[in-house]
Structure formats: C-alpha cells, structure tokens
N, C-alpha and C positions, 0 to 999 in steps of 0.2 A: 695388205699382203700383195705379193706379186700375182700376176695373172697366171692361172694354171689351165693349160689346154690338154685335155685328155682325149685320146683317140679311142673310139668304140668300133672301129672297123668300117670299111667301105668309105662313106663320106660323112659319117656321124662323129661329131665332136661335142664334148662337154667343155664349157668355158666357165671357170669360177673366178669371180672378182670379189672385191671388198663388199659390193652392194648387191650382187645377184648371181644366180646360177643359170647359165644359158645352155641350151641344147640345140644343136644344128642337125637337121635332116636325120631324125631318129629311126632309121631302118634297123630294127633289132630283131623282131620276130621274123624267122625265116632267113636270117643272115648268119651263116655258119661262122663268120669271122667275129661276130659280136661277143664282147666279153661280159656284157650285162644283159639283163632282161628288162622289159618295160617297167616292171614293178620295182626295179632297183634304182631307178633314176627319179629325181625330184626337182625338176627345173622350175624356175620362176617364169622363164620365157622360153618359147620354142620357136626357132627360126626355120622356115621351110623354103627351100630354094625353088622347088617346082613339085608338080603333083604326081610324078611317076612313083610307083610303089616302093622303089628302093631309095626314096628320099622323103616322101610324105610319111611312109612307114607307119610307126605307132603314134604319130603326133596326136591324133584324136583321143585314143584311150588314155594316153599319158596326161593330156591336158584335162580331160574329164576327172581323172583321179586326183591330180595335184592342184587344179585351179590355175594352171599356167596360162599365160596369154600367148597366143600364136601370132607371130609376126610374119607376114608373107604378102604376096600380091593380092589384089582385090578379089579375084575369083576364089582363091584358096581361103582367104579370110572370110569371105561370104559363106563358103561351104562350112567352115568351122562354126560360124555364128548360127547357121541353120541347125546345127547339131548340138547346140547348147553350150558351146565353148567360147570363152573370151578371145577376141582376135583384134588385131590392129592391121588394117589394110594399108598397103603402100604400092608404089609402082616404080618402074625403072627411072633412075635419075632423081627420085625423090628421097629426102632425108627427114628424119624425125629424131628429136632428143627425148630419150626415155630416162627414167630414174637411174638406170645403170650406165648410160652413155648414149652416144649418137650412132644411128644406123642409117646407111644409105644403100639403096638397091642399085646394082650394076647390071650391065648387059651380060647375058649368057646366051651364046648361040647354040640352041638346043631345041627341044620340044617340051610340052607339058600337057599331060592328060591324066585324069584320074584313072584308077585301075578299072573302072567300068567303061572307060572310053570317053567320058565327059570332058569338056574343055577345061583345062587347068590354068588358063592365063599364060602370060609371058614367063618363061624361066628367068631366074636371076642369080646373081651372086650378092655378096654383102661386104661393104666396108664398115668396120666396127671401130669406133673411137672409144677405147676403154682404158680408164686409169692412166691417161697420158700416153697410151700406145695405140698404134693403128694396125688392125688385123684385116686381112682380105681373104674371104672365102669365095673361091671362084665359082663353086657349083659345077654343074655339068656344062662344059663349054668347049668350043673350038678356040684356037688361038685368035685373038682379035687385037687390032692396033689400039683399041680403047685402053688396053692395059698400060700403055705408056702414060695415059692421063692419070690413071690410078697411082702409078709409080711416082708421079710428080708430087703426090701428097706426102710421100715419105713413109713407106710401109715397113713395119717392124717384122711382121710374120705374114706369109702368104701360104694358103692351103690350096694345092693345085692337083687336079686329076692328071694321071699319066696312063690310064688304061687303054687308050686308043679305041677304035671301033665306034663307041658311043660318044666319046669326048676326044680332046686332043691326046695324042700319044706322046711318047718320050721325047722325040725330036722337037715337036712344037712346044712341049712343056718347058724344055730348056730355053727355047726362044722366049717363052712367056716370062720366065725368071729374068731374062735380060731386059724385057720391056718394063717389068714391075720394079726391079732393083730392090727387092726386100732384103732385110738383114738375114732373115731365116726363111727357108722354103720347106714346108711340110708336104710330103708326097701322099696322095690319097687316090681313092677310086681305082683300085687295081686288085687283081687276084681273087676277088669275090666270086667271079664266074670264070670258066675257062677262056671265054672270048676276050676277057680283059686281063689275062695273066701277063705279068711283066717282071723283068729283073730290076727291082727297085734299087739295088746296090749299084748297078750299072748306070741307071739314070742319075743317081746321086753323084756318082763319079763325074758324069758329064756336067752336071750343075756346078760342081766344085772346080772343074777345069775351065769352064767357059764363062762363069759369072763370078760376082763378088759375094754371092749369097752363101750362107751355110746350109747345106741340105740336111734335112732331118727325116729319118724313117722311124716312125713310131709303130710298135706292135700294139694290137688292141689291148687296152688297159694301161698303156704307158702314158706318162704325162710330161709335157714340156713346160717348164717354168719360165715365164717372160718377166724378167726383173727390170 
C-alpha cells in the first residue's frame, strides 16, 4: 500500500506503511490542535526528536500501553528503558535498519530537556527510508546548510517547522525547501501557541513561487498519500 502520512497537530505525525505504524513526536495531551487522544493511537514504533514536552508528549504512556519501541537519542532511550519501555538508542549521523525501513538521525539546531529540566540529549530530525521513498522530518530546528546534504539523497516528502521564535520561521523555511529540494513539503509546528502563529497559506505560496516543491498544508486528522 502507499505510505500514508497523517497530521495530528503541532509536529505529530502518524506514518502507516505496509509493515508498520509509526508515530512521531506524540504531543497529544494538552495540545488543542490534536485530533486524537493517546488512547486512540496504536503505533509499533514511536520516534521522538527531543525531550521537550511538546514533542516527547505522550510517548511513555503510549509505549507502555501498546508495547511500541521508542526510537530516539541515547538519553531519551535510556529514560524510556528506566521506565520499563522498549527503546532503541541512536545518535546524530547514525543510521539503523529496522523491520519497517532505515532511520538516520540528523542535526537539529535546538535544545532538549525533559519537562523536569533534566538533560534530554541532542535534538534531532529523522531521515526515513520507507517503501522505496525518502521522508525527512526536520524536528525543531533552525535553518542549516546540512539540509543540502540531506537533499542530495533525493527527498520525496519533507516535514518542516515554520512557526519562528523556537524554530526557523517562514523565510528560513522557504530557504530550507530550496536546500532540501523535496518533491513535497509539509508545513508543521505553527499555530499551536500564539507565539508561533503563522499564515500557512502565505508560506505555501512562497514555497510554490520560489522552489520546485509542492507545498502541503494538512489540517489535524488529514492524510497525505505518498504513492
């Protein structure tokens, strides 16, 4: 079946493939944009980009309930293991082949601390080789020239923050699309809080005008099919 990418608000995505159900950055509880509750998702794997509460979110209770394996940096994976959850530790630049496909951690210029202030390791993004397609989830990041290296891999779909303040904003996000050269660019990480409110339609128009990518705005609950 084609890959299905479903947006759950903020930076949370569900990715369904022939072999697995993935969930990225499951910030659902306390997220007014979320279209589902933690009890309504059943992932096989949960990918966590960093430890901030709006990304780590409900990863622990979801993994406890479903038996999902958490894929993240060493510190977050270690935290999950101490709480009785299966986890696979990785770090920036490292790749691993899982039953569902290959995952590589990428640089994200940001911070990472647990809600209690504890150190959450290096923040990251993800390159995902799934069913013959390459997806890039940027995580919370500033614009970085490393994106040109990721783009050279041939990206089918990029998921990019546009909210500004905590991450790159609209202007840098358009530049990021130019670096990455994806076929499709999904906009994320905006409007959840007043400080990251953005006009997504205006950003999409800039992407359309200045790059070869097809911009996509998904409402929470909507799905993009990648054939």
